[in-house]
N, C-alpha and C positions, 0 to 999 in steps of 0.2 A: 504494499500500500504506500501511497504518497501523502505527504503532509502539506495542507494548504493553511496559510496563516493570514491573520488580519482581514477576515471577512467582516464587514461592518454593515449592520442592518438597524433599522429603526426599532425602538423599544417595543412597539406593538406590532411588529411585522407578522403577517400570516404564516402558518406553518410551512407552506410551499415556498416561501421566499428564500429560505436557506438553500434548498435544492437548486433553485433557479440561479442563485448567486454562485454556487459551485459550478454549475454548467457553464455560466458565463465566463468564469475564470479559466475553466479547462477548454472551452470551445466545444464541449459536448457533454451530455449527462454522464456521470460516473456509473459504474456497475453497482457500486454500493458506497456508503459513507457512514461514519459515525463521528459524534462530537468528541474531540479530545479536550477542549477547553472552552468555556463560555465566561466572558467577563463583561465589563461595561466601561465606557469612557464618559465620565461625568464632569470633565473639565469645563465644558460649556453648560453652565447651570440652566436647566429647563430644556436642554437638547441632548438628553442622555441617549447614547447609542450602545447597542450590544456589539461585542466583538467576539468572533469565533475562530478557533483553530479546529480544523477537521481533518480526518484521515480518510482518504478516498481510494477506492479500488478502480483501476482503469484497465482497459483491454491491452494497451501498449504503453508501459511506463517509459520506454525510450522516446516516446513522442513528447515527453514533458521534461526536457533536460534541466529546466530551471527549478524543479521541485525536489526536495530532499525526501529520501525514504522515511517512512514512519520509524522512529527508533524502537528497538527491542527493549521493552521495560520489564521482561519477565525476570524473576529472581532465580539464581542458581547458587546453592551452597558452595563454599570454597573447599570444604573437606568434610569427610565423615569421621566419626569417632573411631579410633583404633580399638581393636579387641584388647581386653585385659587392662583397661585403664585403672590405675591404682586407686584413685579417689575421684568421686564425682566432682565436677566443677561446682562452686557455690556462687550464687548470685545474691548479693545483699541489696534489698530494695525492690519494690514492685511498682514503682512509677513507670512512665513510658519507657525510660531507658532500660530498667531491669526487666520489664515485661517483654520487650523485643529481644534483649540479650538472651533471656530464658527461652523464648520461642525458637530462635535460630539454633541455639544449642540443642534444644529438644528435637527439632527437625533434623539435625545432623547426627542424632543418635547418642548425645552425651548425657542424657538423663540428669539434668541439673537439679541441684537442691536449692530451693529459693527460700530465703529467710526475710522476714519483715518484722520490725519491732511493733508495728501497729496491728490492727485487726483486719479481717476480711471486709470487703467494701460495704456491705449492707450494715454490719455491726458498726463499722466506722462512721457511716452516715448518721446513725442514731447518736453517737457520741458528739459528732460535729454539731448536730441540731441542739444537743444539750448545752453547748456554749451559746449558740445563737438565741435560743429561746429561754434558757434558764440561768445563763451566766455561770455554767459549770464547765471548767476546762479539764479534759483528760490529757495529760502531757504526752501519753504514748498513742493516742488515737484522736486525731483532729484533722484540720485542713492540710497540715504538712505531712503527717505520718499515717501510714496505713495503705491498704491495697489501692492502687491507682495513682498514688502520689498526689502532689499538690494540683496537678492538672485536672484531677477529677472534679474539683470544685472551682471551675473557671468557665470561660466561654467555650472551651473545647475547640479553640482555633487550630486549624491544620495546615498552616502555611508558615514558611520561614525563609530566611535569606541564605540558608546553607547551600553551598555548591554540592551538587549531587550527581556527578557524572555516571554513576552506576545505577541510578534510578532506585535507590533504596527507599526513597519516599513513596514510590509507587507500591512497593511491597507493604509499607505501613498502611496506606489507604486501602489496598486490596484486603488486607487482614481485617481492617476495621469494618469494611462492608460485609465480609463474611461473618463478622461477629455481631452484626445488627445495625450498623450505621447506614444512613440513607445512601443510595447509589450515586446521588448527585455529587458527593464529595470527590468522585473520580474525575469530574470535569468542571465544576464551578471554580472560579478564580480564587475565591476566598472561602474555602469550605470550613464549616464548623459543625459541632455536634451538640453541645450543651450537656449539662451535668447529668440529667436523668438518663439519657441514652448511654453516657459513658459508664454509668454503674452497671448496666446490663452487659455492655460490651466487654468490660474488664472481667466479669464473671465468665462470659463465654470463652474468652481467650485463656483464662485459667484452666477451664475444662479441657481445652485443646492441648495445652502444655502437659497436663496430667495424663491425658490419653497417650501422649508420646513418651511417657516415662519420667516426666518431671515431677518433683515433689515440693509442695508448698508447706511452710511452717510459719504460722502467724504468731504474734506475741513473743517473738524471739529476737531480742535486742542483742547485737554483737557488741560486747564490752571490751574485747581485746582481740588482737590478731598476733599470734606467735610468729616471730620472724627469727630465723636462725641462719647465720652466714649470708645475710642479704636475700633470703628466700622465704616465702610463706610456708608455714608448717601446719597451722591450724587456726581456726577461729574459736573463741571462747564466748559463750552466751552469758547473759546476766544471771542465769540460774547456776552457772559454774560448769555447765556441760561443755566438753571440748569436742570439736568436730575436726578431724584431720582433713587437710586440704592442701593441694598443690597449686590450684588455680582459683582465684577469687575475683569475681567482677564486683567492683565497688560502685553501686548505683544508688547512693544514699540520699540524694537530693540536697538542696542548698541549706536546709535547716537542721541537719544532724550535727549540731555544734559539739556535743559531747564526743561524737565519733571523730570529728576533726581533731579535737584535743588529744584523744587517745592515739591517733595516727601520728600526730606531731611528736608526742612523747616517745613513740616507738621509732622515731627517726625517719619516717617516710617523708621524702622530699616534697615540699609544697611552698608556694610563694603567694604573697598577697596580690590581689588583682582589683581593678576598678569595679565598682557597682554603682548604685544610685539610691537616692533617698528623696522622699517627697510626700505627696498626699493623693487621695482620690478626689476627683471633682465630678459633680453630678449636674447635669442640665436636663431639661425636658427633652425627651427623644425627638419630639416634633420639631424643636428648634434645630437640632442637628440635621434632621431629614430635609428641612426646607433649605438650610444653608448649603448642603451638599447636592441635592437633587432638584431644587427649585420646584417648578410645577409638576415634576414627575414624582415628588415625594409621596410615599404611600403606595407606589406601584408594587404589586406582589412579587414580581421578579427581582426587584431591587431590595426589598425587605427594609430592615432598619439600617440607616446609614452609619458608617464608622468614620474615623478620621485618623490621621497620623500627622503630628505637628512637631517641629523642631525650631528652637530659637537659641542663638548664641548670644548670651547676655554680655553686657558691657564689663562685668566683673570677671570675665574669662570663663564662665561656667556654661555648659550646655544644658538646656532644659528641653525635655521631650515628653510626648505622650507615650504611655506604656500600657500594654495589655488592655486596649480599649474594648469595652463590653457594651455593645448596643443593646438597648432594651433590657438592661440587667440590673443587678443589685451590688452594693458594696457589702462585703462580708468580713466577719471577724476571722483572722487567720493566725491567731496566736498559737504558739506551741510551748511556751514557758510561763509559769505563774508570774504575775506582776509585770508582764511585758506585752504591750498592745501592738498589734499589727493588722493592717487592712489589706484586702485584695478585692478583685472584681470577679463577678460570676454572671453568666447568662444561661438561660435554657435555650433549647433549639428554636423555639418560637420567637425569642427576642421581643416579647410583647409587653414588658414592664414599662412603666411610665417614664423612667429616667435612663439616660445614657450615662455611663461612667467610665473614667480612665484614670490611670495614674499620671500625675504631672510630677515628673521627677528630675532631679539634678545629679549630674555625674559627680562621683566621689573618687578621689585618687589616693592610693596608699602613701606616696611620698609627701603629698601635700596636706592630707587630712587625717591620716591615722598611721603615722610611722610606728614601728615597734614590732614588726615581724608578721608571719603569716596569720596569726590569730587576732591581730589588732583590729581587723575589720569587724569581727564578731563583737568585740568589746564596744566598738563604735555603734553598731546596730543596737546592742542591748541598752546602751545609755539613752538613746532617743526613744526606744520602745518603752523604757521605764518612765521617761518624761511624759510620753503620751498617756500611759496608764494613769499617772498622777493627775494630768490635766483633765482627763475624763472623769475623775472623781474616784478612781480606785475600785470601780464596780464592773469593769469591762465595758462601760459606756465609753464611746470614743470622743475625743475632742473634735469639734466641728466649728466652722466659721463661714459666714456669708462672704462671698467674693468682694462685695462692696466694702465691708468692714476690713477685710484683709488688705485691700488696696489702700484704704484710709488709715491703716496702722492703728486700728482700735479693736478691742475685743468685741465679739458678738454677744449680745444679751438675749437674743431671740432669733428664730428662723423665719424665713419668708415663705413665698409660694412654692418654692422647690423643697419638697419634703425629703429628707435623707432616708435612704433605704437600709442603712446599717442597723443590724440588730446584734446586741440587745438594747440599742439606743445611743443617743449622742448627748453631749454636753456642750452648749454654746460657750465659746471661750476664745482665746487668742492662740492661734497655731504657731506663732513665733516662740511660744514656750517650749515646743517640742520639735523644733527643727534648727539646724545650725544656721547662723546668721547669713552665711553666703547663699544658702538655699532659699531663705526667705526673700532676700534681695533679688535673686535671679528669677524666682517664680513670679514675684510682683511685676517685674519687667516683662516676662514672657506672657503673662495673661493679657496684657495690653497689646502685645504683638499678635498673639493668637486671635484676638478679637478682629483683627484686620483680615485674617484668613477665613474665619468663621464668624460672621456678624452675630453678636450676642454671646460670644464665648465669655466675655467679662460681665455677663448679666449680674446685676447686683444681688439677686436672690439665689444665684447658683451657689451650691454648698460644697465646701471642701472638708474632707474628713481625714484625720491623720492617725497613724503615720504609715507610709509605704516604705518598707526597708528591705523586703525580700525580693528585689527585682532580679537578682542573680547571686551566685555564690561570691562571697568576699575573698575567696582564695582559689588557687588552682593547684591540684595535685599533679605534678609534672609527669608526663609519660613520654616514652620514645616512640619511634616509628613502628615498633612491634606491638604497641598498645599497652605495654607493661610500665609500671612505675620505673622511673629512671634509676632508682637505687633499691628496688624491692622486687625480685623476680617472682612471678606468679600472681602479682597484684595488678589488676587491670582497672585503673580509675576511669570512670565513665560518666557521661551525662552532666546535668546541671551542677550537682554537688561537687564534682571534680573540676568544674570550670570549663567544660567543653560543649555546652549546649545552652539554649535559652528558649524554652517553650516545648510543647508537646512533640511537634514534628522533629525539631532538631535533636531532642533527647532520644526519641525513638530511633532515628537514623544512627545516632552515635551508639545506641545499644546494639544495633545490627553490626556496625563496624567493629565494635569491641568483641562481640561473639566471634566474628570472623577472625579477628586478631588472635583470640585465644585458640581457636581451632588450628590456625597456622602454627602457633607455637607448639601445641601438643603434637601435631603431625609432622613437624619439621619442615613445613613449607616456608619459603622466604616471605618476609614481611611485605605487605602491600606498599606500593609507591607512596612516598611522602605526600601529604595533602596540603602542604604549605599553610597559608593563613586561614584556610576555610574553617579551622577549628574555632576561630573567633567570630565567625558569621552567626547571625541570628541572636546575638546577645543584647542588642539594643532595644528592640521593640517587643520582645516576648512572643 
């Protein structure tokens, strides 16, 4: 088949218009075609057009020398497990990275053992609602910890900026569809799933991994990793149980702070890396729809509008929107007592009244938190504690109207935009729980963003703090073979290790890590170096 790109049609085109456009481009009707990608161009507000990439079957491909063949996106394992493997590989963590690392290992015959400190996804969901509805935090089962990882309670976005020459992303999407995701995620330009569907999908994928010989164990926090002569020997659980291991995939997520401290104490090489801090901002979704789509706002094909904004402030800081959730809610994402964290979440329908996004400012190790690999965690904790105190110490979050924030005065009441955060908010001054450089930069950015999206600096728009878990504050360094640079058999992966940002990039890194492990075990050469693509996808989540 051949690939046609940039077919542009009106938003309300009739069904036959796409076939007609393909025939016009080819000079004759194709034998068959299917849609590879459908997006939209909304740069001219009120004149939104749909853009298509299609794969076509033609009688004589040689008659179309200007068209590229459709790429082969099928997945092929790099190696099968050898017979007589001494120990099963262990995967620590069941977020997107650990999930796909376990899947690839299981499909390759390695029968992985999968450990998670939290609970299975449905039990975990009850604990998460316990914080949102009753103000009760379970430190081992919450938005950050448990089956599915932090991405389970998010918008379920399935796109990233990661370079993917081997089409591992297609493997991710295909597995998600088989697990119950809507088939449209295979071709829409900005696919998403939503929390409720993610719960069912995670369970389905667990069943598949178990059927292939994988074994799950929940409520198993890894408190130590035995390292002898620079190589992994075993993992030790919080119960004291020792599990011998030669190969361990470390897919622990960006909030496993106690695990980071343990690894640092064991001498595993890691370095501080940049991350970001800020707030969640909420606007009426209708305001964002009108600003982005004009008269086309509300069209069912377009759905709820999103945005992506960046501003380089005069104090040298970059401010950007992070993990934008159309028609969603702001959620409590804490994992430690006395430390308050926010995040955003949407369901598949995206039909809640507010749009929300993180508005965050870049934080740099040398400039903002010198002191070694764990200094970023201390920085995060300081501001999370300040937010907890500013909210009143009851899991209510500090909040402020945009008008008050720009006027440098505390909020004493809320306006027409009602915050969605549960268990509630306390009107206050967000400058109490953000570093001064972030406050100054965000104030400047809000006025700049108002020029891109009229109404962004709406006086009654509400900001809720704080957003600190944008990405891991450290990177566990690894070589081209996927292993820790100073600990053989340890494979740092995903967001927690500093190599991903968001569901898709984490899942892709899980696949790559499983392949790296298979190569090491079977003696195959390491895959070619991937250059700087390890840093892609970290900015926008």
